[in-house]
N, C-alpha and C positions, 0 to 999 in steps of 0.2 A: 782503712785502705787510703792513699795521701793523693786527692787530685789534683793533677795540674790548676795550674791558673789560668782564671778565666781569660778568653781573646780580649782585647782591647775596645774591639767594637761591641761590645757584649750591652753597653747600653741603650747603642745606637738599633742593635737588633731589637730590645725590650720597646724603646720609644715607635721605631716602623710597624710592629709586634700591636700597639696599642690603636696606635691610628691606621689601620687597616694598608701600613705602605709596603707589605714585604712581600719582593718577589719570592718562585717555590724553590730558588736556591737558598735565600736569605730564610725562610722559614724553615728549612731543614736545616741548617746551622745550626739556630736558634734550637732547634730539639735536639740536635747534638751537646748546643750549650748544656742546654739542663740537665741530660743524661749524664751527663760527665759531671753536673755543680746541682743537684737535686737540688741543696740549698735554696739556691736562686729561682725556683718557682712560687715560694709566697712574696719575695718582691715581684716578682710578674703577677701574681693574681691582683696584689694592693693597687699595682699600676691601670691594670684591665680596673678594678675597682671606681677608681678616680677618673678613666678615661670614661666609661657611663654613667656618672654622675653627671660631668658635665655636657656628656653630649647630647643628654636627654633632655638639659635646658638650651641646645637648638632648635629644640622644635622639628621644623620641616625643612631647616636651614639645610641644604646637603655642601660639604666643604668639596671643591674642585679638587683634581687629581697635582695640579700646578699648587694648590694652597698648600697641602699636606707635605707636598719638598717643601716647598718654602719652611712652612713652620718644623720638618722635620733638619733641615737646615741649620737652621737656628739653631735647635736644639743640640744641633754636631759640633755650634763653631765655638773656635774657643773663652768666648765670652760665658760660659757655665759650666760651674766646675762639676767632674762626673762622680764624687763621692761627696754626698752627703750622708751621718746615718738617718736610719728611720729604725722607728722603735715602738712601739705599742706601752703610756706612761698611765697612771691612776689606781689608785688602792680598791677604786668601785667597778673597776673593765670598762672606767672611761674612755671611749673611743677618740684621743687624737690619734691618730696614726703619724709622728714628727715624718714631713716629709722629703723621703729620700728622694735618690735618682734624681740628681734637682733637674737636672735640664731636658729628660723624658717626660718627669711630669710639669714641668713648667713649660716646656710644646705644647700636652693636651691642655693644659690649663689657658694659654695664649691662643687655642682655636676659641674657646668660648667669649674670647673678648674680641677677638676678630671679626668675628661675625654678625651680622643683621640682616635680615633675611635676603640671601644669596649674596652681599655686597660686602665689599672690604670696605669698614668703617675704618680702618686706616693701618699703617702699615706695622709689621709685627717688631719691627726696631720704634714704633712709636710707643709700644707697651715695655718699655724696657723696664722702667720702674717697678711693675709690676714682676716682670721675670727678677729682678735682683732680690723682691722681697722673698718670692717662691727660694731661692738659695739658701735663704738665710737656717742655718739646723735648728734654731728653738721654735723656727714658726711651726702649727701649728693646724693640725684640720682634722675638723668634725662632722661625723657626716650627722645629716637632720632628716626627722621622718615624721609626717604628720600626723595631727593625732584624731578623734574625731570628729572633727569641727572640719577636716583638710585632710581626710583620711589619703587623697591623692596623692598629695606634695610631699615632696623629698629634694633633699640639695644638700650643702657643703657650707658652712665655711671655715674659712683660711686665716686666721690669724697669725701677724709677723710682731710681736711682740716689741723688739727694738725699734720700729718706725708706728709700734700706737697702729698698725691698721687690718682693718675685716675686707674681709673679701670673700661677698656672698656672694652663690651660683643656686638658684631656688626656681622651681617649676612646678607646674600645675597648682601655685596657688593663686584664688582671685585676684584681680584687680579690685583696688578698694575706692572710696569714694575720692575725689579730695579734700576732704575735708579730715579724714582717718591717713593712717600709717603704720603699717606693719614695725613694732617695736622689739628689736632686740634685748633680752636679759642675763646676768650673769647671776648666776649662784655659788661662791668660794663655802669651804667647808666651813670656814669659820664665821660665816655671817648667813644666817638664814633667809636674810630681808635680799631681793631680787637686784641687784648693780644696772640702773641702765646703760645701755649702749650706743645707742645709736637707733635709727628708724629713716625706713625704705617703703615704697611703693613696689609691687611687682606693675608691667602692661598689661596690655588687653589681653596677650596671649597667656597669660597666668605665670610669666617666667620672668626671669629679672638679672643680671649681671650687674655688680654693682659694688662701690669698694668706699668706706671712708677711715677718717679717721676717731679714733675710740679716746677721751677726755681723760675718763678714770682705766689709771694702770689696770685696775682690778678686774678687766675690758678683757684685759690682753694678757693675764696674767693661769695660772693654770689653776680651769674652772670644775667646779665637781659638774652642773651642771649650763647650759645654754636655753635656754627657756625665748619664742617667737607670739608674741601677742596681736592681738588687732583690737588699736588705742584709736583716738584722737587726736587728733595730728598735733594739735597744741594744749594737750592737755599738760597737768604733771608727769613727772616723770616715776608716779607711782603705777601699778599692774593693774587695769582694773577691769579689762576686756577679754574676751576671750583668747584660750590658749590656744592656737591653729598651730605650730611647730615643735620640737626638742631636738634639742642632741643625743644621742643615740648609746645608753648605757651598756 
């Protein structure tokens, strides 16, 4: 059976659904699109997963309807391409999900950047560099889970190999003292030794949204595993502290 092409606004509908911003008529239209194109359900599921992940990082912050509309309009603007491939890769079932539906995922992730305790830190336009990074087809999304030492922790890492940037969204990970830091390590199949990829700390709320540039190209390559440990902030780049988070295999 041959299905007709999905409507041009299918991405708008999916972005609106993930942001909880669809009218009853639009929700019905989306259901019809999914009925005619069941293969798109996987794309919607992945977008919802990303939406849930970053929304949890906002803690109690609730975006206003006007903010949601502004973000959605940004996703719909011509500045964002509407077709970027999404696929799973890695022989060990490694999650990255290559960021597809560039505008839709970017809209959800920009929400995490735009909010801080109910106040808009800056206009969505000021995050254009982040949006640009999220549009790159080689950008990878890694889901993070807490270990026994941080069972409630969760989050994600977005890595842009082109710019060698890491964008981290973490929640339910206790803030460390000022002389300590959470360090990110990458493991590749050719080298079992963890490679240092930068450090950060969470806020008193136990969450953080941050990004940084990595010096070692290994950190932005396709890795086998990503680890986060609690370390001394001034210690040599050798993992010695407790493992608190790791990428989902």
